[in-house]
C-alpha positions in Angstrom: -29.0 -81.8 -3.5 -29.3 -82.0 -7.3 -30.9 -78.6 -7.4 -28.0 -77.1 -5.4 -25.5 -78.5 -7.9 -27.4 -77.2 -10.9 -27.6 -73.7 -9.4 -23.8 -73.8 -8.7 -23.0 -74.9 -12.2 -25.2 -72.2 -13.6 -23.5 -69.6 -11.4 -20.1 -70.6 -12.6 -21.1 -70.4 -16.2 -22.4 -66.8 -15.7 -19.2 -65.7 -13.9 -17.1 -67.1 -16.7 -19.1 -65.3 -19.3 -18.7 -62.0 -17.3 -14.9 -62.2 -17.0 -14.5 -63.0 -20.7 -16.5 -59.9 -21.6 -14.5 -57.7 -19.4 -11.2 -58.9 -20.9 -12.3 -57.3 -24.2 -12.6 -53.7 -22.7 -9.9 -51.5 -24.2 -8.0 -48.9 -22.2 -9.2 -45.3 -22.6 -6.6 -43.2 -24.5 -4.7 -40.7 -22.3 -5.2 -37.0 -23.1 -2.5 -35.3 -25.1 -1.0 -32.5 -23.1 0.6 -29.3 -24.4 4.3 -28.6 -24.3 3.8 -26.7 -21.1 2.4 -29.9 -19.5 -0.7 -28.1 -18.3 -4.1 -29.7 -18.6 -6.9 -27.1 -18.8 -10.5 -28.2 -18.1 -13.4 -25.9 -19.1 -16.3 -26.0 -16.7 -20.0 -25.3 -17.4 -19.6 -21.8 -15.9 -16.9 -20.9 -18.5 -14.2 -20.9 -15.8 -10.8 -22.1 -16.8 -9.0 -24.1 -14.2 -5.3 -24.6 -14.6 -3.3 -27.4 -13.1 -1.0 -24.8 -11.5 -3.8 -23.4 -9.4 -6.0 -26.4 -8.6 -5.3 -29.6 -6.8 -8.3 -31.2 -8.5 -7.0 -31.2 -12.0 -6.5 -34.6 -13.5 -2.9 -35.4 -14.3 -2.1 -37.3 -17.5 -1.1 -40.5 -15.7 -4.4 -40.8 -13.9 -6.9 -40.6 -16.8 -7.6 -44.4 -17.1 -10.6 -46.7 -16.7 -10.9 -48.1 -13.2 -10.3 -51.9 -12.7 -12.4 -54.2 -14.9 -14.6 -55.1 -12.0 -16.2 -51.7 -12.2 -17.9 -50.1 -15.2 -18.1 -46.5 -13.7 -16.4 -43.9 -15.9 -13.9 -41.5 -14.3 -15.5 -38.4 -12.9 -14.7 -34.9 -14.0 -13.3 -32.6 -11.3 -15.8 -30.3 -9.7 -15.6 -26.6 -10.8 -13.6 -24.5 -8.4 -15.8 -21.6 -7.0 -14.7 -18.1 -7.9 -12.2 -16.7 -5.5 -13.4 -14.2 -2.9 -10.5 -12.0 -3.8 -11.5 -11.8 -7.5 -11.0 -8.3 -9.0 -13.7 -5.7 -8.7 -15.7 -4.9 -11.9 -14.2 -2.0 -13.8 -16.7 0.8 -13.0 -14.8 3.2 -15.2 -14.9 1.3 -18.5 -15.7 3.7 -21.3 -15.2 6.8 -19.1 -13.8 9.9 -21.0 -10.0 10.0 -20.8 -10.0 13.7 -20.1 -12.1 13.3 -17.0 -11.4 11.8 -13.6 -13.3 8.6 -12.9 -13.3 7.3 -9.4 -12.9 3.5 -9.7 -14.5 3.0 -6.3 -18.0 4.1 -7.3 -17.7 5.0 -11.0 -18.4 8.7 -10.5 -16.9 11.0 -13.1 -15.5 14.4 -12.2 -14.4 17.4 -14.3 -10.8 18.5 -13.9 -9.0 21.7 -14.6 -5.3 22.6 -15.0 -4.3 25.8 -13.3 -0.7 26.6 -13.6 1.3 23.5 -13.0 -1.5 21.9 -11.0 -4.4 19.7 -12.0 -7.5 20.0 -9.7 -10.8 18.4 -9.4 -13.3 20.9 -10.7 -16.1 19.6 -8.4 -16.2 18.8 -4.7 -15.6 15.1 -3.8 -18.8 13.0 -3.4 -17.3 9.7 -2.3 -19.5 8.3 0.5 -17.5 7.2 3.6 -18.0 7.0 7.4 -17.4 10.5 8.8 -19.0 12.3 5.9 -22.5 13.9 5.3 -24.8 15.5 2.9 -25.8 19.0 4.0 -28.9 18.5 6.2 -28.7 14.8 5.3 -30.4 15.4 2.0 -29.0 13.5 -1.0 -29.8 16.3 -3.4 -27.3 18.5 -1.6 -24.6 15.9 -2.1 -25.4 15.9 -5.8 -25.0 19.6 -6.0 -22.3 20.5 -3.4 -20.5 17.2 -2.7 -20.1 15.7 0.7 -18.8 17.3 3.9 -16.0 15.4 5.6 -14.4 15.3 9.0 -10.7 16.2 8.8 -9.7 12.7 9.9 -11.9 11.1 7.2 -10.5 13.5 4.6 -6.9 12.5 5.3 -7.6 8.9 5.9 -6.9 8.6 9.6 -9.0 7.1 12.4 -10.8 9.2 14.9 -8.2 8.8 17.6 -6.4 11.7 15.7 -9.3 14.1 16.3 -7.6 15.1 19.6 -4.0 14.2 19.0 -1.3 15.2 16.6 -0.8 13.3 13.3 2.2 15.4 12.3 4.5 12.4 11.7 1.9 10.8 9.4 1.4 13.8 7.2 4.0 13.2 4.5 3.8 14.4 0.9 0.7 13.5 -1.2 -1.6 12.2 1.4 -4.3 10.3 -0.6 -6.8 10.1 2.3 -10.3 9.8 0.9 -9.3 11.0 -2.6 -9.4 8.7 -5.8 -6.3 6.7 -6.8 -3.6 9.0 -8.2 -4.9 12.1 -6.3 -4.3 13.5 -2.9 -5.6 16.0 -0.3 -3.8 19.3 -1.0 -1.6 20.9 1.7 -1.9 24.5 2.7 1.2 25.2 0.8 -0.4 23.8 -2.4 -3.4 25.9 -1.9 -1.1 29.0 -1.6 0.5 27.9 -4.9 -3.0 27.9 -6.5 -3.8 31.3 -5.1 -0.5 32.8 -6.2 -0.7 31.5 -9.8 -4.3 32.7 -10.3 -3.5 36.1 -8.8 -0.7 36.5 -11.4 -3.0 35.3 -14.2 -5.6 37.9 -13.2 -3.0 40.7 -13.2 -1.8 39.8 -16.6 -5.4 40.0 -18.1 -6.2 43.0 -20.2 -9.8 43.3 -18.9 -11.0 46.7 -17.8 -12.3 45.1 -14.6 -10.1 42.5 -12.9 -11.8 40.5 -10.2 -10.3 38.9 -7.1 -9.1 35.3 -7.0 -12.1 34.3 -5.0 -14.5 35.8 -7.6 -12.7 34.0 -10.4 -13.0 30.6 -8.6 -16.7 30.9 -7.7 -19.3 29.3 -9.9 -21.6 31.8 -11.6 -24.8 30.5 -9.9 -25.7 29.0 -6.6 -24.2 31.8 -4.5 -26.4 34.3 -2.6 -26.2 37.8 -4.0 -24.2 40.5 -2.2 -23.8 44.2 -2.5 -20.3 43.9 -1.2 -18.9 41.6 -3.8 -19.5 40.8 -7.5 -21.0 37.5 -8.5 -18.7 34.7 -9.4 -17.2 34.5 -12.9 -15.7 30.9 -12.8 -13.2 32.3 -15.1 -10.8 29.4 -14.9 -13.4 26.6 -14.6 -12.7 25.7 -11.0 -16.4 25.8 -10.1 -16.4 26.6 -6.4 -19.8 26.0 -4.9 -21.2 27.2 -1.5 -21.7 23.9 0.2 -21.7 25.3 3.7 -20.5 23.2 6.6 -21.4 20.9 9.5 -20.2 22.0 12.9 -18.8 19.6 15.6 -22.3 19.5 17.2 -23.9 18.2 14.0 -25.5 21.6 13.1 -25.4 22.6 9.4 -24.8 26.2 8.5 -24.3 28.7 5.6 -25.4 26.8 2.5 -25.4 29.2 -0.4 -22.9 31.5 1.4 -19.8 29.6 2.5 -17.2 27.4 0.7 -14.6 25.7 2.8 -11.8 23.2 1.9 -9.8 21.0 4.2 -6.1 20.6 3.7 -3.7 17.9 4.7 -2.0 20.1 7.2 -2.4 20.3 11.0 -2.7 23.3 13.2 -0.3 23.9 16.2 -3.3 23.7 18.5 -4.3 20.1 19.4 -7.5 18.9 17.9 -7.6 21.6 15.1 -6.7 21.8 11.5 -6.6 24.6 8.9 -9.1 25.1 6.1 -9.4 27.6 3.2 -12.6 29.7 3.0 -14.5 31.5 0.3 -17.5 33.7 1.3 -20.3 35.0 -0.8 -19.8 38.6 0.4 -16.1 38.7 -0.4 -14.3 38.7 -3.7 -11.2 37.0 -2.5 -10.2 34.1 -0.2 -11.0 35.2 3.3 -7.9 33.4 4.3 -6.8 30.3 6.2 -8.6 29.5 9.5 -8.3 26.7 12.0 -11.3 24.7 13.3 -12.0 21.4 15.1 -11.1 18.4 13.1 -14.6 17.0 13.7 -16.1 19.8 11.6 -17.5 18.8 8.2 -16.0 20.7 5.3 -15.8 20.2 1.5 -12.8 18.6 -0.2 -11.1 19.2 -3.5 -8.4 16.7 -4.5 -5.2 17.5 -6.4 -3.6 15.2 -8.9 -0.3 13.6 -7.9 2.9 14.9 -9.5 3.7 13.1 -12.7 
């Protein structure tokens, strides 16, 4: 019985000492907030979390020590993970201002001003479903660009391979083109042809070539006795990328250059394209073919 009383007395003494010590603990000073009343907490990952966007930010009224019965310091809020909708990296940082840089893949294209139009001076190479490299060889994509189905070129789903998209073909259809550019219409191709034809007539050269010859790149085309080699007089750089037919067969690499336009043929399931041929010094004209055919694409800059 005596031992029990001694232990009790001893326990009381210890508890008294503990409470006296706790009474000397001073309150932690509250953080001083800016005039905008926002508390910014830097995390170890250099992220900045603002009170306006995070429910875990500590408000000024809550930065205090917990009750004296606990010696645990207040916890810092956990860093908020980066948002899944964070901006894509700028793939065009440092790109020449005079060139076209496609922000989607960072690829840089030459451009050329012809009359009142600004054109890509290379075939589009952006990879997308419904496009191919000639014979599925990557080196052909590097040289000639990709071949696109008409629906891919104008940014429509394949349900429009066999039905009309007339009501959707408004002005400046971006389709698969880079931001700020669009798939040219047949009327805009005619404008290109007419302006170059006039330029060629105004030249003082003893030999004046056709529009097609002036657009063709100097190399890469098969030779022909029927037409002179390309001069690329205006820097358009047309290359003979051939095409892929609706059955998946590739044809006429080195001989044929075809461009889709954002225009639809009167016959269901077909669309017009513009054609340059190695044995002809001019555009062969505008033809219609199945929308599932793979042709090249040149984009035109939007009106400023």
